C-alpha positions as CSV (number, residue, x, y, z in Angstrom):
1,M,0.1,-0.1,0.1
2,P,1.5,3.5,-1.2
3,D,2.1,5.9,1.8
4,T,-0.4,9.0,1.7
5,T,1.0,10.5,4.8
6,G,4.2,11.8,3.5
7,R,5.8,10.9,7.1
8,I,7.8,7.9,5.7
9,P,11.3,8.8,4.6
10,K,12.5,7.9,0.8
11,G,15.2,5.7,2.5
12,P,18.9,5.5,2.4
13,A,20.7,5.0,-0.9
14,P,22.8,1.3,-0.9
15,D,26.3,1.8,0.5
16,R,29.5,1.3,-1.3
17,V,30.6,-1.6,0.1
18,I,34.6,-2.6,1.2
19,G,34.9,-6.5,1.7
20,V,37.1,-7.6,4.8
21,V,38.9,-10.7,5.4
22,D,39.7,-10.9,8.8
23,P,41.7,-13.4,10.9
24,Y,39.8,-15.7,13.1
25,D,40.8,-13.8,16.2
26,M,40.1,-10.4,14.9
27,A,38.6,-8.2,18.0
28,L,38.7,-4.9,16.4
29,D,36.4,-4.4,13.6
30,R,34.9,-1.3,15.3
31,E,38.0,0.2,14.7
32,L,38.1,-0.2,11.0
33,W,34.5,1.1,11.3
34,R,35.7,4.4,12.7
35,W,37.7,5.0,9.7
36,M,34.8,4.6,7.5
37,P,33.2,7.9,6.0
38,A,29.2,8.4,5.5
39,G,27.9,5.8,2.9
40,V,30.6,3.1,3.2
41,S,30.0,-0.5,4.6
42,L,32.2,-3.2,5.5
43,A,31.4,-6.9,5.0
44,M,33.4,-8.9,7.2
45,A,34.2,-12.8,6.9
46,R,36.6,-14.5,9.1
47,T,39.1,-17.2,8.2
48,P,38.7,-21.0,9.9
49,Y,39.7,-20.9,13.5
50,H,43.1,-22.5,14.5
51,P,44.1,-23.0,18.3
52,L,47.4,-21.2,17.8
53,V,49.3,-18.6,19.7
54,V,50.2,-15.3,17.6
55,D,53.5,-16.3,16.3
56,E,55.2,-16.8,13.0
57,L,53.3,-20.0,12.6
58,M,50.1,-18.5,13.1
59,A,50.8,-15.8,10.6
60,S,51.4,-18.5,8.1
61,A,48.6,-20.4,8.5
62,L,46.5,-17.2,8.0
63,G,47.7,-17.1,4.5
64,D,46.6,-20.4,3.5
65,D,45.2,-20.3,0.1
66,A,42.3,-22.7,0.3
67,E,41.3,-20.9,3.4
68,I,42.1,-17.2,2.1
69,R,39.9,-18.2,-1.0
70,S,36.8,-19.9,0.6
71,T,36.3,-17.0,3.3
72,A,37.1,-14.7,0.4
73,R,34.6,-16.2,-1.7
74,S,31.5,-15.9,1.1
75,L,32.0,-12.0,0.6
76,A,31.1,-12.2,-3.2
77,A,26.9,-12.2,-2.5
78,V,27.5,-8.5,-1.1
79,E,29.6,-7.3,-4.5
80,P,31.9,-5.3,-2.8
81,E,33.9,-2.8,-4.8
82,A,37.5,-3.8,-3.3
83,V,38.4,-6.2,-0.7
84,V,40.8,-5.8,2.2
85,F,42.6,-8.6,3.7
86,A,42.8,-7.1,7.5
87,C,46.0,-8.6,8.8
88,A,49.4,-7.3,9.0
89,S,51.6,-10.4,10.1
90,G,49.6,-13.0,7.8
91,S,50.6,-10.8,4.8
92,F,53.9,-9.8,5.6
93,V,55.2,-13.1,7.0
94,H,56.2,-14.6,3.5
95,G,57.6,-11.2,2.4
96,V,55.8,-8.8,-0.6
97,D,55.2,-12.0,-2.8
98,G,53.3,-13.8,0.0
99,A,50.9,-10.5,0.5
100,R,50.5,-10.4,-3.3
101,R,49.7,-14.2,-3.5
102,I,47.1,-13.2,-0.7
103,S,45.5,-10.2,-2.4
104,A,45.6,-12.0,-5.7
105,A,43.4,-15.1,-4.4
106,I,40.9,-12.8,-2.9
107,A,40.7,-10.6,-6.1
108,E,39.9,-13.8,-8.3
109,E,37.6,-15.0,-5.5
110,V,35.5,-12.0,-5.3
111,G,35.9,-10.5,-8.9
112,A,37.1,-7.0,-7.3
113,P,40.3,-5.2,-6.6
114,A,42.0,-6.6,-3.1
115,V,45.1,-5.3,-0.9
116,T,46.8,-6.8,1.9
117,T,47.6,-4.4,5.1
118,S,51.3,-4.7,4.5
119,E,50.9,-3.8,0.8
120,A,48.3,-1.0,2.2
121,L,51.7,-0.1,4.2
122,L,54.1,-0.3,1.2
123,E,51.4,2.0,-0.5
124,A,51.4,4.7,2.3
125,L,55.0,4.8,2.9
126,D,55.1,5.4,-1.0
127,A,52.4,8.1,-0.9
128,L,54.0,9.9,2.0
129,G,57.5,9.6,0.6
130,L,58.9,8.0,3.4
131,A,62.1,5.7,3.5
132,R,63.0,5.4,7.4
133,V,61.0,4.1,9.5
134,A,60.6,2.8,13.3
135,I,58.2,0.1,13.8
136,A,56.3,-0.6,17.1
137,T,54.5,-4.2,17.3
138,P,52.8,-6.2,20.2
139,Y,54.6,-9.4,18.6
140,V,57.0,-11.9,19.9
141,P,60.5,-11.0,18.7
142,R,60.7,-13.5,15.5
143,L,57.4,-12.0,14.1
144,T,58.9,-8.6,14.6
145,E,61.9,-9.5,12.9
146,R,59.9,-10.9,9.8
147,L,58.4,-7.4,9.5
148,E,61.8,-5.4,9.7
149,A,62.7,-7.8,7.0
150,F,59.7,-7.4,4.9
151,L,60.3,-3.7,4.8
152,A,64.1,-3.9,4.4
153,A,63.4,-6.1,1.3
154,E,60.8,-3.5,-0.4
155,G,63.8,-0.5,0.3
156,H,62.5,1.2,3.7
157,S,65.0,1.1,6.6
158,V,63.9,0.0,9.6
159,V,65.9,2.6,12.3
160,G,64.2,1.6,15.1
161,T,62.2,-1.4,16.8
162,A,59.9,-2.2,19.9
163,G,58.2,-4.8,20.8
164,L,55.7,-6.3,23.5
165,G,56.3,-9.8,22.9
166,L,52.9,-10.7,23.2
167,D,51.2,-14.2,21.7
168,H,47.7,-13.6,22.7
169,L,45.2,-11.1,23.7
170,I,46.7,-8.4,21.9
171,W,43.2,-6.4,21.7
172,H,43.5,-6.1,25.7
173,V,46.6,-3.6,25.2
174,P,45.7,-0.3,26.9
175,Y,46.3,2.9,24.9
176,R,49.0,4.0,27.2
177,V,51.2,1.1,26.9
178,T,50.9,1.3,22.6
179,A,51.8,5.1,23.5
180,G,55.0,4.1,25.5
181,L,55.9,1.7,22.8
182,V,55.6,4.3,20.1
183,R,57.9,6.6,22.0
184,E,60.3,3.8,22.6
185,A,60.5,2.7,18.9
186,D,61.0,6.3,17.5
187,R,64.2,7.5,16.7
188,P,65.2,11.0,15.6
189,E,66.3,10.1,12.0
190,A,62.7,8.0,11.7
191,E,60.7,9.7,9.4
192,A,57.7,8.1,10.5
193,V,56.6,5.1,13.3
194,F,54.6,2.2,12.1
195,V,52.3,0.7,14.7
196,S,51.6,-2.9,13.3
197,C,48.9,-5.4,14.0
198,T,45.1,-4.7,13.4
199,N,44.3,-6.3,16.7
200,L,46.2,-3.3,18.3
201,P,43.8,-0.4,19.5
202,T,45.4,2.9,18.0
203,F,42.7,5.0,17.0
204,D,42.3,7.5,19.4
205,I,46.2,8.0,20.0
206,I,47.6,8.7,16.3
207,A,46.9,12.5,16.4
208,P,48.4,13.1,19.9
209,L,51.4,10.9,19.1
210,E,51.8,12.7,15.7
211,A,51.9,16.2,17.4
212,E,54.2,15.0,20.2
213,L,56.8,13.2,17.8
214,G,56.6,15.7,15.0
215,K,56.0,13.0,12.2
216,P,53.3,10.6,10.9
217,V,52.4,8.0,13.0
218,L,50.8,5.0,10.6
219,T,48.9,2.0,12.4
220,A,47.7,-1.2,10.7
221,N,44.0,-0.4,10.9
222,Q,44.7,3.2,9.5
223,V,46.6,2.0,6.2
224,T,44.0,-1.0,5.7
225,A,41.2,1.5,5.6
226,W,42.9,4.0,3.6
227,A,44.2,1.2,0.9
228,G,40.5,-0.1,0.7
229,L,38.8,3.5,0.3
230,R,41.5,4.4,-2.2
231,R,40.2,1.5,-4.4
232,L,36.5,3.3,-4.3
233,G,38.5,6.8,-5.1
234,L,37.9,7.8,-1.6
235,G,40.1,9.2,1.3
236,L,39.9,8.4,5.0
237,T,37.1,10.3,7.1
238,A,38.1,13.8,8.7
239,R,35.1,13.1,11.4
240,D,37.4,12.0,14.2
241,Q,40.9,11.9,12.7
242,V,43.2,14.4,10.8
243,L,45.7,12.3,9.6
244,G,49.8,12.6,8.6
245,A,51.5,15.5,8.7
246,A,51.6,15.3,4.7
247,G,48.3,14.6,4.1
248,W,46.6,11.5,2.5
249,A,44.6,11.9,-0.8
250,A,42.4,9.4,-2.2
251,D,44.8,9.2,-5.1
252,G,47.9,8.6,-3.3
């Protein structure tokens, strides 16, 4: 029956959709959502569970081709315009070739461009023209070393590192601990600090740390969201954050 009262609104236009392939232990969906501008929705899918601690073995398992493809395939019904693999360690553990294999598999299954967190980091560093970085991670040392090797292989000098040595419950780390970790990792010669792990809360401390350190502070969820939006021709929301000393654009 048609509405004759004039009180029923027309309703929203369909959102643009970014698909997200999450690792099974991802606990910070809300943080990714906070980066989204109005009119963009996230469709989440998780990889199968494995009873593993967070180390290089788990990171490697997260990139299993069959599991990545199956998880990505479940997103096809909502026809995302782009898909992100929201995991830093799972995409850097086997170098850039491993990251590219993951994004290629996702793109093939969904029929949309795809990017991993680690590829997004490289894109962000290139967009900002940064060569020397410090890295702050929640990981065990062996996994932090894999990130350092990943960046070095792509021509980015790691001039400082700091890690928490955690192998579980990373999303429980409070902001004050992460802020201290960033300060510990930073070096005068570092052009930026990268805070790894999409399961480490960072959203509300980026701007204060950038103001304190006088340089960009990049985080895993931040670069992941930016790279996904970039594939839609959009930039990060300015509602909650002003990002990066150099400013970030949709076209990089």
